[in-house]
Structures are given as C-alpha cells and as structure tokens.
N, CA, C and O of each residue as an XYZ file, in Angstrom:
776
protein
N     -12.403     29.445     -5.012
C     -11.989     28.403     -3.931
C     -10.995     27.671     -3.597
O     -11.040     26.561     -4.127
N     -10.054     27.861     -2.884
C      -8.342     27.470     -2.784
C      -9.256     25.580     -1.826
O      -9.930     25.378     -0.816
N      -8.419     24.298     -3.473
C      -8.529     22.656     -3.455
C      -7.438     23.036     -2.984
O      -6.465     23.674     -3.386
N      -7.995     22.170     -1.379
C      -7.238     20.966      0.264
C      -6.530     19.885     -0.281
O      -6.952     18.772     -0.595
N      -5.402     20.355     -0.353
C      -4.743     18.666     -0.543
C      -5.483     17.385     -0.282
O      -5.961     16.787     -1.246
N      -5.576     17.064      0.538
C      -6.870     16.535      1.186
C      -7.364     16.010      0.583
O      -7.227     14.789      0.521
N      -8.511     16.955     -0.454
C      -9.232     16.770     -1.172
C      -8.334     15.589     -2.682
O      -7.925     14.441     -2.856
N      -8.476     16.961     -3.440
C      -7.232     16.592     -3.957
C      -6.719     15.409     -4.776
O      -7.080     14.994     -5.877
N      -5.677     14.938     -3.840
C      -4.681     14.003     -3.736
C      -5.542     12.653     -3.278
O      -5.257     11.822     -4.140
N      -6.285     12.160     -2.510
C      -7.518     11.092     -3.097
C      -8.148     10.493     -3.982
O      -8.424      9.304     -4.142
N      -8.519     12.097     -4.981
C      -9.151     11.809     -6.209
C      -8.186     11.970     -7.178
O      -8.429     11.716     -8.358
N      -6.518     12.588     -6.587
C      -6.350     11.988     -8.068
C      -5.493     11.024     -8.024
O      -4.886     10.557     -8.987
N      -5.371     10.499     -6.225
C      -4.589      8.844     -6.591
C      -5.520      7.904     -7.033
O      -5.318      6.754     -7.422
N      -6.896      8.727     -6.896
C      -7.937      7.254     -7.188
C      -8.897      7.254     -9.144
O      -9.811      6.681     -9.737
N      -8.077      8.086     -9.319
C      -8.419      8.082    -11.077
C      -6.562      7.728    -11.522
O      -6.271      7.594    -12.710
N      -5.953      7.664    -10.911
C      -4.966      6.939    -11.133
C      -4.707      5.487    -11.004
O      -3.703      5.123    -11.616
N      -5.390      4.509    -10.327
C      -5.742      3.602     -9.449
C      -7.009      2.899    -10.950
O      -7.339      1.742    -11.208
N      -7.282      3.833    -11.420
C      -8.599      3.101    -12.623
C      -8.423      3.329    -13.212
O      -9.161      3.170    -14.184
N      -7.031      4.077    -13.311
C      -6.132      4.199    -15.346
C      -5.369      2.846    -14.677
O      -6.417      2.259    -14.407
N      -4.385      1.978    -14.241
C      -3.882      1.636    -13.750
C      -4.358      0.129    -13.791
O      -3.665     -0.851    -14.066
N      -6.060      0.174    -13.364
C      -6.216     -1.480    -13.995
C      -6.648     -1.255    -15.264
O      -6.906     -2.343    -15.778
N      -6.855     -0.319    -16.036
C      -7.225     -0.751    -17.316
C      -6.374     -0.651    -18.332
O      -6.474     -1.019    -19.503
N      -5.132      0.140    -17.486
C      -3.866     -0.546    -18.019
C      -3.996     -2.185    -18.271
O      -4.316     -2.664    -19.359
N      -3.693     -2.959    -17.084
C      -3.631     -4.006    -16.655
C      -4.519     -4.585    -17.420
O      -4.027     -5.030    -18.458
N      -5.903     -4.783    -17.268
C      -6.854     -5.570    -17.884
C      -5.984     -5.545    -19.554
O      -5.026     -6.271    -19.820
N      -6.462     -4.767    -20.286
C      -5.955     -4.176    -22.288
C      -4.067     -5.261    -21.630
O      -3.719     -6.365    -22.049
N      -3.464     -4.567    -20.799
C      -1.796     -5.818    -20.783
C      -2.139     -6.612    -21.363
O      -2.147     -6.832    -22.574
N      -2.788     -7.653    -19.680
C      -3.087     -8.391    -19.402
C      -3.465     -9.378    -21.063
O      -2.921    -10.374    -21.539
N      -4.889     -8.325    -21.663
C      -6.007     -9.625    -23.189
C      -5.068     -9.839    -23.778
O      -5.060    -11.028    -24.096
N      -3.720     -9.016    -24.327
C      -3.095     -8.832    -25.481
C      -2.045     -9.756    -24.819
O      -1.191     -9.486    -25.664
N      -1.346    -10.704    -23.929
C      -0.471    -10.904    -23.531
C      -1.098    -12.138    -23.567
O      -0.290    -13.064    -23.651
N      -2.920    -12.656    -23.513
C      -2.949    -13.809    -23.012
C      -3.867    -13.994    -24.723
O      -4.494    -15.020    -24.987
N      -3.714    -12.279    -26.128
C      -3.576    -13.352    -27.308
C      -2.020    -13.553    -27.924
O      -1.733    -14.102    -28.987
N      -1.426    -13.163    -27.290
C      -0.003    -13.734    -27.921
C       0.625    -14.660    -27.837
O       1.519    -15.156    -28.523
N      -0.108    -15.039    -26.504
C      -0.530    -16.472    -26.267
C      -1.116    -17.417    -26.443
O      -1.302    -18.224    -25.532
N      -1.424    -17.533    -27.265
C      -3.109    -18.416    -27.763
C      -4.311    -18.197    -27.281
O      -5.430    -18.558    -27.646
N      -3.897    -17.507    -26.345
C      -6.378    -17.860    -25.125
C      -5.024    -19.031    -24.026
O      -5.449    -20.100    -23.590
N      -3.975    -18.743    -23.824
C      -3.141    -20.003    -22.738
C      -2.919    -18.154    -22.055
O      -2.376    -17.094    -22.366
N      -3.929    -18.880    -20.765
C      -3.270    -18.031    -19.639
C      -2.197    -18.002    -19.088
O      -1.346    -18.780    -18.657
N      -2.506    -16.320    -19.234
C      -0.766    -15.880    -18.542
C      -0.559    -16.157    -17.011
O      -1.488    -15.729    -16.326
N       0.425    -16.761    -16.338
C       0.865    -16.315    -15.522
C       2.283    -15.137    -14.584
O       3.456    -15.015    -14.937
N       1.749    -14.615    -13.656
C       2.356    -13.143    -13.112
C       1.514    -12.439    -13.719
O       0.473    -12.749    -14.299
N       2.058    -11.390    -13.543
C       1.131    -10.058    -12.842
C       1.925     -9.068    -14.626
O       2.794     -9.130    -15.495
N       0.863     -8.359    -14.163
C       1.075     -6.699    -15.239
C       1.357     -6.327    -14.601
O       1.261     -6.571    -13.399
N       2.396     -4.658    -15.801
C       2.595     -4.220    -14.714
C       1.484     -2.907    -14.300
O       1.879     -2.276    -13.320
N       0.392     -2.494    -14.793
C      -0.058     -2.197    -14.154
C      -0.290     -2.052    -12.240
O      -0.311     -1.407    -11.192
N      -0.431     -3.405    -13.083
C      -0.813     -3.890    -11.183
C       0.459     -3.606     -9.779
O       0.534     -3.254     -8.602
N       1.608     -4.233    -11.399
C       2.960     -3.724     -9.873
C       3.008     -2.399     -9.777
O       3.813     -1.868     -9.012
N       2.026     -1.574    -10.653
C       2.582      0.312    -10.076
C       1.570      0.187     -8.820
O       1.732      0.569     -7.661
N       0.147     -0.667     -9.602
C      -0.639     -0.284     -7.904
C      -0.212     -0.216     -6.851
O      -0.233      0.611     -5.939
N       0.402     -1.641     -7.104
C       0.652     -1.976     -5.104
C       2.372     -1.240     -4.903
O       3.181     -1.484     -4.009
N       2.442     -0.773     -5.486
C       3.746     -0.601     -5.171
C       3.367      1.308     -4.907
O       4.072      2.198     -4.432
N       2.028      1.325     -5.436
C       1.901      3.607     -5.293
C       1.897      3.200     -4.148
O       2.760      3.662     -3.401
N       0.789      2.049     -3.529
C      -0.126      2.036     -2.674
C      -0.109      0.492     -1.531
O      -0.938     -0.377     -1.261
N       1.175      0.756     -1.155
C       2.061     -0.374     -0.656
C       1.812     -0.877      1.512
O       2.017     -1.813      2.285
N       1.270      0.522      1.503
C       0.660      0.184      2.380
C      -0.326     -0.906      2.768
O      -0.384     -1.924      3.457
N      -0.908     -0.318      2.136
C      -1.339     -1.890      1.640
C      -2.196     -3.257      1.145
O      -3.292     -3.808      1.051
N      -0.980     -3.312      0.950
C      -0.205     -4.117      0.357
C       0.345     -4.872      1.275
O       0.507     -6.092      1.305
N       0.756     -3.646      2.390
C       1.196     -4.719      3.671
C      -0.376     -5.401      4.807
O      -0.619     -6.349      5.553
N      -0.870     -4.513      4.417
C      -2.083     -4.541      5.139
C      -3.289     -6.352      4.388
O      -3.216     -7.484      4.867
N      -3.880     -6.061      3.610
C      -3.889     -7.406      2.767
C      -2.755     -8.619      3.197
O      -3.299     -9.718      3.295
N      -1.419     -8.626      3.447
C      -0.185     -9.534      4.236
C      -1.062     -9.876      5.466
O      -1.102    -11.068      5.772
N      -1.791     -8.973      6.235
C      -1.998     -9.384      7.684
C      -3.048     -9.970      7.316
O      -3.408    -11.056      7.768
N      -3.413     -9.574      6.796
C      -5.389    -10.088      6.414
C      -5.419    -11.482      6.202
O      -6.191    -12.198      6.840
N      -4.500    -12.001      5.205
C      -4.395    -13.553      4.624
C      -3.541    -14.481      5.647
O      -3.827    -15.675      5.737
N      -1.851    -13.581      6.882
C      -2.046    -13.964      7.341
C      -2.451    -14.872      8.520
O      -2.231    -16.071      8.696
N      -3.330    -13.654      9.542
C      -4.130    -13.852      9.944
C      -4.856    -15.015     10.344
O      -4.934    -15.660     11.389
N      -5.443    -15.105      9.028
C      -6.833    -16.071      9.018
C      -6.032    -16.655      8.430
O      -5.260    -15.725      8.664
N      -5.443    -17.317      7.873
C      -4.582    -18.629      7.920
C      -3.908    -18.879      9.296
O      -4.035    -20.027      9.722
N      -3.403    -18.243      9.854
C      -3.222    -18.426     11.511
C      -4.371    -18.728     12.416
O      -4.030    -19.349     13.423
N      -5.073    -18.577     12.364
C      -6.190    -18.072     13.042
C      -6.991    -20.211     12.203
O      -6.999    -21.394     12.545
N      -7.431    -19.391     11.142
C      -7.812    -20.349     11.222
C      -8.129    -21.626     10.008
O      -9.155    -22.166      9.595
N      -6.909    -21.738      9.759
C      -6.834    -22.809      8.641
C      -7.252    -22.061      7.188
O      -8.289    -21.407      7.297
N      -6.592    -22.031      5.743
C      -6.978    -21.688      5.019
C      -7.398    -22.633      4.105
O      -6.669    -23.552      3.732
N      -9.096    -22.378      3.530
C      -9.373    -21.871      3.519
C     -10.629    -20.987      4.633
O     -11.754    -21.481      4.553
N     -10.540    -20.203      5.265
C     -11.657    -20.233      6.058
C     -13.525    -20.145      5.960
O     -13.699    -19.595      4.872
N     -14.602    -20.360      6.432
C     -15.877    -19.507      5.521
C     -15.669    -17.719      6.091
O     -16.604    -17.065      5.628
N     -14.774    -16.896      6.885
C     -15.141    -15.842      6.401
C     -14.431    -15.898      5.057
O     -15.279    -16.211      4.221
N     -13.486    -15.764      4.604
C     -13.248    -15.408      3.051
C     -13.502    -16.168      1.823
O     -12.525    -16.284      1.084
N     -14.722    -16.771      1.400
C     -15.752    -17.432      0.740
C     -16.339    -16.326      0.576
O     -16.606    -16.252     -0.624
N     -16.578    -15.712      0.938
C     -17.428    -13.962      0.385
C     -16.999    -14.295     -0.814
O     -17.452    -14.821     -1.831
N     -15.841    -13.778     -0.367
C     -15.212    -13.449     -1.831
C     -14.940    -13.888     -3.390
O     -14.136    -13.629     -4.285
N     -15.881    -14.555     -3.214
C     -15.982    -16.494     -4.388
C     -16.849    -15.157     -5.164
O     -16.749    -14.644     -6.278
N     -17.652    -14.918     -4.080
C     -19.383    -14.580     -4.567
C     -19.771    -13.044     -4.987
O     -20.911    -12.724     -5.323
N     -18.254    -11.805     -4.896
C     -18.379    -11.066     -5.019
C     -18.026    -10.780     -6.715
O     -17.449    -11.662     -7.351
N     -18.252    -10.038     -7.091
C     -17.874     -9.755     -9.010
C     -16.419     -8.808     -8.594
O     -16.228     -8.179     -7.553
N     -15.480     -8.955     -9.807
C     -14.788     -8.675     -9.422
C     -15.127     -6.858     -9.743
O     -14.263     -6.033     -9.446
N     -15.963     -6.586    -10.131
C     -15.967     -5.081     -9.965
C     -16.327     -4.443     -9.171
O     -16.413     -3.240     -9.418
N     -16.727     -4.968     -7.775
C     -16.655     -4.705     -6.194
C     -15.009     -4.631     -5.963
O     -14.135     -3.786     -5.770
N     -15.140     -5.887     -6.091
C     -13.794     -5.859     -5.025
C     -12.876     -4.606     -5.424
O     -12.274     -3.853     -4.659
N     -12.937     -4.579     -7.029
C     -11.480     -3.378     -7.666
C     -12.783     -2.266     -7.317
O     -12.440     -1.123     -7.618
N     -14.114     -2.336     -6.785
C     -14.384     -1.084     -6.293
C     -13.904     -0.575     -4.633
O     -13.560      0.588     -4.418
N     -13.944     -1.592     -3.579
C     -13.414     -1.489     -2.476
C     -12.085     -1.127     -1.866
O     -11.720     -0.649     -0.792
N     -11.156     -1.793     -3.633
C     -10.366     -1.307     -3.189
C      -9.587      0.299     -3.144
O      -8.828      0.853     -2.349
N     -10.272      0.711     -4.536
C     -10.156      1.674     -5.114
C     -11.045      3.059     -4.431
O     -11.095      4.189     -4.917
N     -11.557      2.682     -3.451
C     -12.343      3.580     -1.735
C     -10.870      3.322     -1.148
O     -10.524      4.460     -0.830
N     -10.176      2.755     -0.938
C      -9.177      2.310      0.266
C      -8.307      2.887      0.037
O      -7.700      3.497      0.917
N      -7.985      2.893     -1.085
C      -6.905      3.440     -1.520
C      -6.672      5.396     -1.970
O      -5.663      6.087     -2.105
N      -8.683      5.804     -2.115
C      -8.725      7.405     -1.370
C      -8.449      7.308      0.106
O      -7.842      8.269      0.579
N      -8.829      6.183      1.047
C      -8.990      6.741      1.869
C      -7.152      7.344      2.376
O      -6.572      8.412      2.574
N      -6.858      5.926      2.391
C      -5.446      5.736      2.234
C      -4.433      7.161      1.849
O      -3.304      7.463      2.236
N      -5.389      7.845      0.925
C      -4.302      9.361      0.264
C      -4.749      9.850      1.084
O      -3.987     10.212      1.980
N      -6.193     10.122      1.221
C      -6.740     11.185      2.388
C      -5.229     10.714      4.148
O      -4.616     11.504      4.867
N      -5.231      9.968      4.141
C      -4.074     10.181      5.639
C      -3.384     10.002      5.327
O      -2.751      9.417      6.206
N      -2.220     10.155      3.542
C      -1.405     10.942      3.562
C      -0.947     12.479      3.586
O       0.056     13.124      3.891
N      -2.500     12.750      2.996
C      -2.466     13.938      2.968
C      -2.847     14.795      4.123
O      -2.655     16.011      4.132
N      -3.261     14.290      4.862
C      -3.764     14.610      6.319
C      -1.982     14.755      6.452
O      -1.433     15.731      5.942
N      -1.306     13.865      7.061
C      -0.461     13.845      6.856
C       0.742     14.953      6.523
O       1.872     14.831      6.996
N       0.380     15.968      5.712
C       1.218     15.748      4.788
C       1.042     18.045      5.157
O       1.845     18.961      4.982
N      -0.135     18.010      5.587
C      -0.520     18.853      6.167
C      -0.056     19.285      7.547
O       0.339     20.252      8.198
N      -0.349     17.959      7.606
C       0.340     17.570      9.918
C       1.884     18.443     10.015
O       2.362     19.368     10.671
N       2.261     17.588      9.020
C       3.496     17.687      9.313
C       4.385     18.877      8.849
O       5.612     18.927      8.935
N       3.404     19.997      8.252
C       3.659     21.365      7.551
C       3.604     22.500      8.747
O       4.328     23.478      8.933
N       2.435     21.987      9.509
C       1.933     22.539     10.394
C       2.235     22.219     11.727
O       1.882     22.929     12.669
N       2.861     21.199     11.841
C       3.072     21.090     13.545
C       4.490     20.184     14.065
O       4.835     19.654     15.121
N       5.266     20.383     12.260
C       5.813     19.302     12.569
C       6.004     17.615     13.134
O       7.091     17.067     13.315
N       4.850     17.085     13.313
C       4.513     15.572     14.030
C       3.562     15.257     12.871
O       2.875     16.127     12.335
N       3.559     14.515     12.666
C       2.646     13.085     12.144
C       0.699     13.241     13.041
O       0.346     13.298     14.219
N      -0.145     13.256     11.592
C      -1.301     12.940     11.886
C      -1.562     11.401     12.880
O      -0.901     10.401     12.601
N      -2.210     11.390     13.606
C      -2.185     10.235     14.594
C      -3.085     10.007     15.752
O      -4.148     10.399     15.271
N      -3.274      9.744     16.596
C      -4.694      9.163     17.468
C      -3.745     10.112     17.825
O      -2.689     10.413     17.269
N      -4.497     10.725     19.263
C      -3.750     11.102     20.803
C      -3.995     10.229     21.729
O      -3.938     10.953     22.722
N      -4.182      9.385     22.038
C      -4.238      8.333     22.874
C      -3.029      7.744     23.395
O      -3.388      6.598     23.666
N      -1.926      7.837     23.667
C      -0.902      7.253     23.973
C      -0.539      5.297     23.420
O       0.059      4.862     22.436
N      -1.293      4.503     24.695
C      -1.534      2.825     23.266
C      -2.221      3.359     22.278
O      -2.677      4.167     23.088
N      -2.644      3.619     21.451
C      -3.401      3.254     19.882
C      -1.958      4.098     19.356
O      -1.000      3.420     18.984
N      -1.877      5.553     19.353
C      -0.511      5.989     18.880
C       0.823      4.905     18.601
O       1.439      4.773     17.544
N       1.025      4.268     19.750
C       2.269      3.838     19.895
C       2.496      2.421     19.077
O       3.465      2.115     18.382
N       0.953      1.417     19.455
C       0.754      0.381     18.461
C       0.200      1.110     16.671
O       0.274      0.553     15.576
N      -0.191      2.150     16.931
C      -0.199      2.020     14.578
C       1.724      2.709     14.775
O       2.631      2.037     14.284
N       1.997      3.868     15.424
C       3.558      3.545     15.184
C       3.990      2.423     15.164
O       3.180      2.367     14.239
N       4.379      1.587     15.224
C       4.705      0.349     15.212
C       3.752     -0.944     14.015
O       4.146     -2.082     13.759
N       2.949     -0.524     13.685
C       2.086     -0.884     12.461
C       2.989      0.504     11.720
O       3.708      1.105     12.517
N       2.987      0.608     11.428
C       2.952      1.659      9.676
C       4.762      1.854      9.534
O       5.304      2.186      8.480
N       5.676      1.502     11.123
C       6.590      0.783     11.247
C       7.004     -0.151     10.180
O       7.750     -0.008      9.211
N       6.313     -1.147     10.625
C       5.963     -2.704     10.209
C       6.300     -2.606      8.448
O       7.257     -3.007      7.785
N       5.029     -1.876      8.073
C       4.180     -1.384      6.428
C       5.262     -1.020      5.689
O       5.316     -1.235      4.478
N       6.819     -0.063      6.795
C       7.367      0.276      5.967
C       9.142     -0.507      5.257
O       9.800     -0.290      4.240
N       9.305     -1.391      6.399
C       9.865     -3.016      6.440
C       9.734     -3.391      5.689
O      10.678     -3.552      4.916
N       8.262     -3.864      5.333
C       7.318     -4.739      4.550
C       7.902     -3.749      3.439
O       8.827     -4.102      2.708
N       7.398     -2.684      3.370
C       7.650     -2.221      1.587
C       9.390     -2.661      1.170
O       9.830     -3.332      0.236
N      10.024     -2.018      2.204
C      12.139     -2.902      2.086
C      11.867     -3.858      1.861
O      11.365     -3.771      0.740
N      11.829     -4.986      2.212
C      11.447     -6.581      1.517
C      10.724     -6.305      0.519
O      11.374     -6.801     -0.401
N      10.005     -5.944      0.165
C       8.835     -5.927     -2.011
C      10.005     -5.484     -2.781
O      10.408     -6.103     -3.766
N      10.595     -4.323     -2.294
C      11.570     -3.848     -2.940
C      12.952     -4.908     -3.342
O      13.373     -5.258     -4.444
N      13.438     -5.239     -1.926
C      14.641     -6.515     -2.329
C      13.924     -7.707     -2.651
O      14.627     -8.584     -3.153
N      12.705     -7.979     -2.497
C      12.117     -9.225     -3.125
C      12.913     -8.558     -4.683
O      13.957     -9.130     -4.997
N      12.461     -7.469     -5.553
C      12.187     -7.217     -7.105
C      13.794     -7.114     -7.158
O      14.487     -7.953     -7.733
N      14.376     -5.820     -6.393
C      15.621     -6.174     -6.905
C      16.444     -7.384     -7.053
O      17.444     -7.293     -7.765
N      16.050     -8.984     -6.241
C      17.075     -9.766     -5.787
C      16.369    -10.369     -7.456
O      16.983    -10.438     -8.521
N      15.528    -10.581     -7.301
C      15.181    -11.714     -8.634
C      14.808    -10.672     -9.702
O      13.705    -10.554    -10.237
N      16.324     -9.662    -10.006
C      16.159     -9.220    -11.473
C      17.322    -10.079    -11.898
O      18.386    -10.432    -11.391
N      16.659    -10.278    -13.080
C      17.275    -11.583    -13.917
C      17.899    -10.241    -15.122
O      18.841    -10.799    -15.685
N      17.809     -9.233    -15.532
C      18.916     -9.426    -16.758
C      19.326     -7.795    -16.294
O      18.749     -7.491    -15.250
N      20.019     -6.920    -16.739
C      20.823     -5.633    -16.940
C      19.935     -4.763    -16.951
O      19.727     -3.919    -16.080
N      19.174     -4.979    -18.269
C      18.224     -4.410    -19.389
C      16.889     -4.282    -18.147
O      15.792     -3.845    -18.494
N      17.077     -4.591    -17.124
C      15.378     -4.215    -16.785
C      14.024     -3.536    -16.747
O      14.131     -2.713    -15.838
N      12.870     -3.456    -17.234
C      12.198     -3.019    -17.500
C      11.782     -1.975    -16.834
O      11.524     -2.165    -15.646
N      11.661     -1.053    -17.212
C      11.463      0.646    -16.562
C      10.117     -0.269    -15.408
O      10.570     -0.925    -14.471
N       8.854     -0.224    -15.569
C       8.420     -0.004    -14.099
C       8.801     -0.516    -13.549
O       9.371      0.310    -12.836
N       9.216     -2.163    -12.870
C       9.988     -3.059    -12.326
C      10.403     -1.447    -11.208
O       9.755     -1.163    -10.201
N      11.720     -0.538    -11.792
C      12.860      0.217    -11.206
C      12.094      0.766    -11.075
O      12.702      1.752    -11.492
N      10.679      1.346    -10.736
C       9.827      2.749    -10.635
C       9.282      2.144     -9.341
O       9.332      2.552     -8.181
N       8.656      0.866     -9.977
C       8.121     -0.096     -8.803
C       9.132     -0.311     -7.141
O       8.317     -0.097     -6.244
N      10.150     -0.551     -6.684
C      11.536     -0.556     -6.444
C      12.095      0.673     -6.214
O      13.143      0.582     -5.576
N      11.606      2.372     -6.654
C      11.161      3.093     -6.621
C      10.462      3.870     -4.954
O      10.750      4.511     -3.943
N       9.324      3.151     -5.748
C       8.189      3.416     -4.603
C       7.988      2.569     -3.281
O       7.422      2.940     -2.252
N       8.608      1.287     -3.555
C       8.929      0.583     -2.592
C       9.681      1.272     -1.607
O       9.446      1.061     -0.418
N      10.644      2.151     -2.000
C      11.674      1.740     -1.652
C      11.718      3.442     -0.507
O      12.225      3.881      0.526
N      10.980      3.755     -1.405
C       9.953      5.810     -0.889
C       9.133      5.720      0.455
O       9.278      6.507      1.390
N       8.041      4.406      0.425
C       7.371      4.293      1.396
C       8.260      3.500      1.991
O       7.949      3.276      3.161
N       9.169      3.028      1.668
C      10.000      2.103      3.528
C      10.679      3.851      3.431
O      10.423      4.453      4.474
N      11.129      4.347      2.839
C      11.905      5.908      3.911
C      10.437      6.981      4.942
O      10.320      7.732      5.910
N       9.749      6.428      4.024
C       9.168      8.255      5.527
C       8.887      6.577      5.724
O       9.958      6.001      5.916
N       8.308      6.122      5.724
C       6.884      5.148      7.064
C       7.731      5.204      8.066
O       7.546      5.710      9.173
N       9.326      4.300      7.367
C      10.051      3.725      8.995
C      10.864      5.406      9.595
O      11.424      5.403     10.691
N      10.831      6.425      8.933
C      11.641      7.361      9.532
C      10.502      8.600     10.588
O      10.746      8.950     11.742
N      10.079      8.752     10.290
C       8.279      9.296     10.437
C       7.535      8.814     11.508
O       6.901      9.483     12.323
N       7.683      7.358     11.439
C       6.899      6.743     12.693
C       8.030      6.278     13.698
O       7.692      5.758     14.761
N       9.385      6.458     13.379
C       9.780      5.564     14.541
C      10.285      7.116     14.960
O      10.849      7.181     16.053
N      10.158      8.232     14.289
C      10.788      9.722     15.155
C       9.393      9.383     15.930
O       9.643      8.969     17.062
N       8.180      9.431     15.684
C       7.133     10.351     16.060
C       7.317      8.798     17.638
O       7.767      9.238     18.697
N       7.068      7.696     17.621
C       7.619      6.441     18.236
C       8.309      6.438     19.659
O       7.926      6.035     20.758
N      10.061      7.344     18.995
C      10.162      7.504     20.085
C       9.696      8.985     20.867
O      10.035      9.183     22.034
N       9.067      9.768     20.269
C       8.837     11.073     21.126
C       7.372     10.501     21.763
O       6.927     11.372     22.511
N       6.772      9.709     21.726
C       5.357      8.843     22.480
C       6.146      8.309     23.511
O       5.539      8.435     24.574
N       7.498      7.637     23.688
C       8.467      7.357     24.429
C       8.192      7.968     24.944
O       7.259      8.295     25.677
N       9.708      8.444     24.343
C       9.364      9.413     26.039
C       9.332     10.926     26.352
O      10.176     11.598     26.945
N       7.760     11.423     25.630
C       6.668     11.836     26.454
C       6.271     11.260     27.996
O       6.189     11.654     29.159
N       6.094     10.106     27.213
C       5.169      9.059     28.758
C       6.149      8.876     29.145
O       5.872      8.752     30.338
N       7.900      8.658     29.032
C       9.003      7.876     30.538
C       9.041      9.432     31.099
O       9.782      9.808     32.007
N       8.201     10.174     30.461
C       9.117     11.951     31.285
C       7.740     12.035     31.699
O       7.563     13.195     32.073
N       6.406     11.194     31.844
C       5.222     12.044     32.619
C       4.667     10.901     34.260
O       3.960     10.958     35.265
N       5.570     10.021     33.553
C       5.639      8.869     34.802
C       6.274      8.821     36.303
O       6.156      7.807     36.992
C-alpha cells in the first residue's frame, strides 16, 4: 500500500504543530520562571515558527479580525465566544485547519506534477477570486518577512527568526508565482471565449 502525499503531509504538519505548541509552552514557562513569574511580553520561537510554517492561516486570521473590526467595531459579540472556548479547543481547531491547509498544499503539488496547473475551482469567477486572495496572502507573507527583517536588532539574530523569514519568503514566492500565473491563464482563457 502506497502512502499518498495528500494523506501524509497533513498528518505530518499537524504533528509538527503539536510539537511547536508544546515547545512554545515550555519556552514561555521557562521565560516566566526566569523573570520571577512576571508576564512575558512577546512570542516564543515555537509560536513564531508555527505561524511562519502556516502563513496563509495568519493571513486568514488577519482578514477575519480586520473585517470584523471594520464591519462591527471591536469587540463584536460574534468574537465573544472565544472568551468561553478553552485554550485546548482553540488549539485543536487551529491544528485541524493546519491539516486542511496542508491537504490543499499536497493536492496542489499532485496537480502541478500531473497537469502543470494548480488545484482550484473550475468556475471562472470563483477561480479568479481565489487566485486574487491567494496572491494577497503571498504579499502578506512578504510583508511579514520584511517586518521580521526591519525589526532586526543585532547582526547575530537568532536562528528561528532567519528560519521564519525564509518560510514567509517561500510562501510569498510560491503563492504569488503560482496563482498569478493561474490568474493570467484564467483571464486569457476567458478573453478568448468571449
């Protein structure tokens, strides 16, 4: 029985996410002990790597909070459910969305190998809209990489910050290249049919 990429990659990434969450918890506990139980301001390396590995989800989270604040003002009652959801449930939901993201990535890898095209909608309007959103997610990843570089304080920057920058840059290159190419192909094809 051959293991398919679309099944192995999401499971592997969800296990990595669980490990990064655990590392983040241990790192924050150590930072609080070192600071004599004062609250630690900032994020842990595990948390930074978790979001760098799953940069499109960071973009989705940014869009959600931005649109809610524009539409309703902040905080809106629809976001208050987060106050009653335990941290474990929030993490479980996030880990499941990581699995969905990497299933989609695996399907795109398979599609690129077979047809040299991305795995997306067949309806033109949905395809163009999703291409634009994914291009924006790639540009958002580039902004996050630039933010990491601008906040460079010393030449001996810690290793995980470099890794995070490279991961954000990889998401930027892959999303903008693949989905800009698909967007152009879709517009050209639509122009020839009309």
